[in-house]
C-alpha positions as a LaTeX table, in Angstrom:
\begin{tabular}{lrrr}
\hline
Residue & $x$ (\AA) & $y$ (\AA) & $z$ (\AA) \\
\hline
Met1 & 33.44 & 119.12 & $-83.48$ \\
Ala2 & 34.67 & 117.16 & $-79.31$ \\
Gln3 & 37.36 & 117.88 & $-80.84$ \\
Ile4 & 37.16 & 121.06 & $-81.00$ \\
Lys5 & 35.43 & 122.36 & $-77.83$ \\
Tyr6 & 38.66 & 120.27 & $-76.28$ \\
Ile7 & 40.84 & 122.80 & $-77.45$ \\
Lys8 & 38.41 & 125.52 & $-76.11$ \\
Asp9 & 38.31 & 123.79 & $-73.28$ \\
Leu10 & 42.36 & 123.42 & $-72.74$ \\
Tyr11 & 43.48 & 126.96 & $-74.69$ \\
Glu12 & 41.40 & 129.22 & $-72.11$ \\
Asn13 & 40.43 & 127.60 & $-69.18$ \\
Glu14 & 43.16 & 124.93 & $-68.61$ \\
Glu15 & 45.35 & 127.69 & $-70.17$ \\
Ala16 & 47.77 & 125.62 & $-72.20$ \\
Ser17 & 49.66 & 126.74 & $-75.32$ \\
Leu18 & 49.31 & 126.31 & $-78.13$ \\
Arg19 & 52.11 & 123.32 & $-78.99$ \\
Glu20 & 51.39 & 121.66 & $-75.86$ \\
Ile21 & 47.91 & 121.39 & $-77.24$ \\
Cys22 & 49.23 & 119.64 & $-80.67$ \\
Arg23 & 51.05 & 117.97 & $-78.98$ \\
Ile24 & 48.13 & 115.97 & $-76.70$ \\
Thr25 & 45.60 & 116.65 & $-79.36$ \\
Gly26 & 48.19 & 115.70 & $-82.27$ \\
His27 & 46.53 & 117.72 & $-84.78$ \\
Ser28 & 48.30 & 121.16 & $-86.67$ \\
Phe29 & 49.67 & 124.20 & $-84.94$ \\
Glu30 & 47.00 & 125.62 & $-87.47$ \\
Thr31 & 44.59 & 123.99 & $-86.60$ \\
Val32 & 44.88 & 124.18 & $-83.16$ \\
Arg33 & 45.81 & 128.73 & $-83.85$ \\
Lys34 & 42.36 & 128.60 & $-84.97$ \\
Tyr35 & 40.48 & 126.59 & $-83.59$ \\
Ala36 & 41.77 & 127.53 & $-79.98$ \\
Tyr37 & 41.66 & 131.30 & $-81.10$ \\
Gln38 & 37.83 & 131.32 & $-83.34$ \\
Glu39 & 35.67 & 133.47 & $-81.77$ \\
Asn40 & 31.83 & 133.71 & $-83.55$ \\
Trp41 & 30.74 & 130.20 & $-84.80$ \\
Ser42 & 28.35 & 131.82 & $-87.21$ \\
Glu43 & 26.94 & 130.49 & $-90.81$ \\
Asp44 & 28.91 & 133.44 & $-92.32$ \\
Asn45 & 31.98 & 132.21 & $-91.00$ \\
Leu46 & 31.89 & 128.72 & $-92.56$ \\
Pro47 & 33.37 & 127.88 & $-95.94$ \\
Asp48 & 30.86 & 127.69 & $-98.46$ \\
Ile49 & 31.42 & 123.55 & $-99.66$ \\
Glu50 & 28.81 & 123.55 & $-102.45$ \\
Pro51 & 30.17 & 123.19 & $-105.85$ \\
Gln52 & 28.89 & 126.60 & $-108.17$ \\
Ser53 & 28.22 & 124.71 & $-111.75$ \\
Tyr54 & 27.61 & 121.28 & $-111.88$ \\
Pro55 & 29.13 & 121.14 & $-115.56$ \\
Val56 & 28.66 & 117.85 & $-116.40$ \\
Leu57 & 25.30 & 117.05 & $-114.92$ \\
Gln58 & 23.83 & 120.57 & $-115.54$ \\
Asp59 & 21.23 & 118.16 & $-118.53$ \\
Phe60 & 21.12 & 115.54 & $-115.63$ \\
Ile61 & 19.64 & 117.71 & $-112.60$ \\
Pro62 & 15.82 & 117.34 & $-113.98$ \\
Ile63 & 15.84 & 113.88 & $-114.17$ \\
Ile64 & 17.64 & 113.49 & $-111.26$ \\
Asp65 & 15.85 & 116.33 & $-108.91$ \\
Lys66 & 12.47 & 114.46 & $-110.83$ \\
Trp67 & 13.73 & 110.97 & $-109.84$ \\
Leu68 & 14.11 & 111.90 & $-106.26$ \\
Glu69 & 10.91 & 113.91 & $-105.76$ \\
Glu70 & 8.85 & 110.26 & $-107.26$ \\
Asp71 & 10.71 & 107.94 & $-103.62$ \\
Arg72 & 10.23 & 110.35 & $-101.52$ \\
Lys73 & 5.98 & 109.99 & $-102.42$ \\
Ala74 & 6.41 & 106.36 & $-103.41$ \\
Pro75 & 4.79 & 104.35 & $-99.81$ \\
Arg76 & 7.44 & 102.89 & $-97.71$ \\
Lys77 & 7.58 & 98.65 & $-98.04$ \\
Gln78 & 6.73 & 96.22 & $-95.71$ \\
Arg79 & 10.30 & 93.81 & $-95.30$ \\
Leu80 & 9.27 & 89.66 & $-95.15$ \\
Pro81 & 9.79 & 88.58 & $-92.32$ \\
Pro82 & 12.20 & 85.67 & $-92.92$ \\
Pro83 & 11.17 & 82.25 & $-93.00$ \\
Val84 & 11.15 & 79.02 & $-90.18$ \\
\hline
\end{tabular}
Protein backbone atom coordinates (compact mmCIF):
# COMPACT_ATOMS: atom_id res chain seq x y z
CA MET A 1 0.00 0.00 0.00
CA ALA A 2 2.94 2.33 0.66
CA GLN A 3 4.10 1.88 -2.94
CA ILE A 4 0.64 2.74 -4.24
CA LYS A 5 0.56 5.94 -2.19
CA TYR A 6 4.08 6.78 -3.38
CA ILE A 7 3.01 6.34 -7.02
CA LYS A 8 -0.07 8.52 -6.43
CA ASP A 9 2.07 11.17 -4.74
CA LEU A 10 4.63 11.23 -7.55
CA TYR A 11 1.88 11.55 -10.15
CA GLU A 12 -0.36 14.08 -8.42
CA ASN A 13 1.97 16.22 -6.30
CA GLU A 14 5.37 15.93 -7.98
CA GLU A 15 3.77 15.93 -11.44
CA ALA A 16 6.10 13.17 -12.62
CA SER A 17 5.22 11.42 -15.87
CA LEU A 18 4.17 7.79 -15.83
CA ARG A 19 7.44 6.76 -17.48
CA GLU A 20 9.45 8.65 -14.87
CA ILE A 21 7.53 6.90 -12.12
CA CYS A 22 8.29 3.55 -13.81
CA ARG A 23 12.01 4.34 -13.71
CA ILE A 24 11.90 5.57 -10.11
CA THR A 25 9.83 2.71 -8.66
CA GLY A 26 10.82 -0.14 -10.96
CA HIS A 27 7.19 -1.09 -11.59
CA SER A 28 5.75 -1.82 -15.02
CA PHE A 29 4.00 0.92 -16.98
CA GLU A 30 0.62 -0.83 -16.65
CA THR A 31 0.95 -1.02 -12.87
CA VAL A 32 1.96 2.62 -12.56
CA ARG A 33 -0.86 3.75 -14.84
CA LYS A 34 -3.41 1.69 -12.89
CA TYR A 35 -2.46 3.18 -9.52
CA ALA A 36 -1.87 6.73 -10.81
CA TYR A 37 -5.35 6.92 -12.34
CA GLN A 38 -7.20 5.02 -9.59
CA GLU A 39 -9.73 7.30 -7.89
CA ASN A 40 -12.12 5.02 -5.99
CA TRP A 41 -10.54 2.39 -3.69
CA SER A 42 -13.80 0.91 -2.43
CA GLU A 43 -14.29 -2.81 -1.92
CA ASP A 44 -16.41 -3.00 -5.08
CA ASN A 45 -13.38 -2.45 -7.29
CA LEU A 46 -11.17 -5.08 -5.66
CA PRO A 47 -10.87 -8.44 -7.41
CA ASP A 48 -12.52 -11.48 -5.89
CA ILE A 49 -9.63 -13.71 -4.88
CA GLU A 50 -11.76 -16.21 -2.98
CA PRO A 51 -12.45 -19.31 -5.08
CA GLN A 52 -16.11 -19.99 -5.81
CA SER A 53 -15.92 -23.71 -5.10
CA TYR A 54 -13.55 -26.21 -3.56
CA PRO A 55 -13.93 -29.40 -5.60
CA VAL A 56 -11.19 -31.36 -3.83
CA LEU A 57 -11.91 -30.12 -0.29
CA GLN A 58 -15.69 -30.15 -0.55
CA ASP A 59 -16.13 -33.29 1.56
CA PHE A 60 -13.60 -32.18 4.20
CA ILE A 61 -14.73 -28.59 4.82
CA PRO A 62 -17.18 -29.52 7.65
CA ILE A 63 -14.45 -31.54 9.39
CA ILE A 64 -11.92 -28.71 9.10
CA ASP A 65 -14.49 -26.19 10.38
CA LYS A 66 -15.18 -28.45 13.36
CA TRP A 67 -11.43 -28.69 14.16
CA LEU A 68 -11.08 -24.91 13.98
CA GLU A 69 -14.04 -24.39 16.31
CA GLU A 70 -12.64 -26.91 18.81
CA ASP A 71 -9.24 -25.20 18.72
CA ARG A 72 -10.85 -21.83 19.29
CA LYS A 73 -12.68 -23.12 22.39
CA ALA A 74 -9.69 -25.00 23.86
CA PRO A 75 -7.75 -23.25 26.64
CA ARG A 76 -4.32 -21.96 25.72
CA LYS A 77 -1.34 -23.92 27.02
CA GLN A 78 1.21 -21.95 28.96
CA ARG A 79 4.87 -22.49 28.30
CA LEU A 80 7.11 -23.51 31.15
CA PRO A 81 10.24 -21.46 31.75
CA PRO A 82 13.44 -23.07 30.47
CA PRO A 83 15.33 -25.22 32.99
CA VAL A 84 18.18 -23.51 34.81
